[in-house]
C-alpha positions as CSV (number, residue, x, y, z in Angstrom):
1,M,-14.6,0.6,8.3
2,L,-12.0,0.0,11.0
3,S,-14.7,-1.1,13.4
4,K,-15.9,-3.7,10.9
5,L,-12.3,-4.7,10.1
6,S,-11.6,-5.2,13.8
7,K,-14.4,-7.8,14.0
8,D,-13.5,-9.5,10.8
9,K,-12.4,-13.1,11.6
10,T,-11.2,-13.6,8.0
11,F,-8.8,-10.7,8.4
12,Y,-7.3,-12.2,11.6
13,T,-7.1,-15.6,9.9
14,C,-5.1,-14.0,7.0
15,L,-2.8,-12.3,9.5
16,T,-2.1,-15.7,11.1
17,L,-1.5,-17.2,7.7
18,A,1.6,-15.0,7.2
19,P,3.9,-17.2,9.4
20,I,2.7,-20.3,7.5
21,F,3.5,-18.6,4.2
22,W,6.9,-17.6,5.5
23,F,7.6,-21.2,6.6
24,I,6.6,-22.6,3.3
25,L,8.8,-20.1,1.4
26,S,11.7,-20.9,3.7
27,C,11.4,-24.5,2.6
28,F,12.1,-23.6,-1.0
29,I,14.2,-20.4,-0.7
30,P,17.3,-20.3,1.4
31,I,17.1,-17.9,4.4
32,N,19.6,-15.0,4.4
33,Q,21.1,-15.2,7.8
34,S,22.2,-11.5,7.9
35,F,19.5,-9.7,9.8
36,Q,18.5,-6.5,7.9
37,I,17.9,-3.6,10.2
38,G,16.9,0.0,10.4
39,S,15.7,2.0,7.5
40,F,15.8,-0.9,5.0
41,I,13.2,-2.8,7.1
42,I,11.1,0.3,7.5
43,L,11.2,1.1,3.8
44,Q,10.5,-2.5,2.6
45,S,8.0,-3.3,5.3
46,F,6.0,-0.2,5.6
47,C,6.7,2.4,2.9
48,W,6.8,0.2,-0.3
49,P,3.7,-1.7,0.7
50,L,1.8,1.6,1.0
51,V,3.0,2.7,-2.5
52,E,2.2,-0.7,-4.0
53,E,-1.3,-0.8,-2.4
54,I,-2.1,2.7,-3.7
55,I,-1.0,1.7,-7.2
56,F,-2.2,-1.9,-7.4
57,R,-5.4,-1.8,-5.3
58,G,-6.2,1.9,-5.2
59,F,-5.8,2.5,-8.9
60,I,-5.4,-0.7,-10.9
61,Q,-7.9,-3.0,-9.1
62,K,-10.4,-0.1,-8.8
63,Y,-10.1,0.4,-12.6
64,I,-10.5,-3.3,-13.4
65,S,-13.4,-3.5,-10.9
66,N,-15.2,-0.7,-12.8
67,K,-14.7,-2.6,-16.1
68,F,-15.9,-5.9,-14.7
69,K,-18.7,-4.7,-12.5
70,A,-20.6,-8.1,-12.5
71,N,-17.5,-10.2,-11.9
72,K,-15.9,-10.0,-8.5
73,I,-13.1,-12.5,-9.1
74,A,-11.6,-11.0,-12.3
75,P,-10.3,-7.9,-10.6
76,I,-8.7,-9.9,-7.8
77,L,-7.0,-12.3,-10.3
78,L,-5.9,-9.8,-12.8
79,T,-4.5,-7.4,-10.2
80,S,-2.6,-10.3,-8.5
81,I,-1.2,-11.5,-11.8
82,L,0.0,-8.0,-12.7
83,F,1.3,-7.5,-9.1
84,S,3.4,-10.7,-9.4
85,F,4.6,-9.9,-12.9
86,C,5.8,-6.5,-11.7
87,H,7.9,-8.2,-9.0
88,L,10.0,-9.9,-11.6
89,Y,12.1,-6.8,-12.0
90,I,13.8,-7.4,-8.6
91,H,12.9,-11.0,-7.7
92,S,13.5,-14.4,-9.2
93,F,10.6,-16.2,-10.9
94,L,9.9,-18.3,-7.8
95,W,9.7,-15.2,-5.6
96,A,7.5,-13.3,-8.0
97,G,5.2,-16.3,-8.3
98,A,5.1,-16.6,-4.5
99,V,3.9,-13.0,-4.3
100,F,0.8,-14.0,-6.2
101,F,-0.8,-15.8,-3.2
102,P,-0.6,-13.0,-0.6
103,S,-1.7,-10.6,-3.4
104,L,-4.9,-12.5,-3.7
105,I,-5.5,-11.9,0.0
106,F,-4.7,-8.2,-0.3
107,S,-7.0,-7.9,-3.3
108,Y,-9.8,-9.7,-1.6
109,F,-9.7,-7.3,1.4
110,Y,-9.5,-4.3,-0.8
111,Q,-12.5,-5.4,-2.7
112,K,-14.4,-6.3,0.5
113,Y,-13.8,-3.0,2.2
114,Q,-13.2,-0.7,-0.8
115,S,-10.2,0.7,1.1
116,I,-6.5,0.1,1.0
117,I,-6.2,0.1,4.8
118,P,-6.9,-3.6,5.3
119,S,-4.8,-4.6,2.3
120,Y,-2.0,-2.3,3.4
121,L,-2.0,-3.7,7.0
122,L,-1.8,-7.2,5.7
123,H,0.8,-6.3,3.1
124,A,3.0,-4.6,5.7
125,W,2.8,-7.5,8.0
126,Y,3.6,-10.1,5.3
127,N,6.6,-8.0,4.1
128,F,7.8,-7.4,7.7
129,G,8.1,-11.1,8.3
130,L,9.7,-11.8,5.0
131,F,12.4,-9.2,5.4
132,I,13.1,-10.4,8.9
133,L,13.5,-14.0,7.7
134,F,15.1,-13.5,4.3
């Protein structure tokens, strides 16, 4: 799986989309100038994405995919909607809504590879940039 992933141009395109996503968000949401360091960045950028990927892609999307075997789009959309909705408990409506778009990317790569590794790598990268900027 990792050898296929390393040759996947779409995966690299999605990695490069992260700074564009960060820029667009920074146009609408003020950047917090205090640079957050240490364990907070590690927790938010690497630990929480793993937990979220296990729950949302590893369990929820897998379950939805089994229910909608013929439909490849429904699991991606439903998981991303639920993922965004669950972010309302700590984020504003705008932030939670913005989470929807990267979630579509994470869900797509989970579905393509049937593994949380690609979605986790992307999720960790997206979160890392966001927590550095915001």
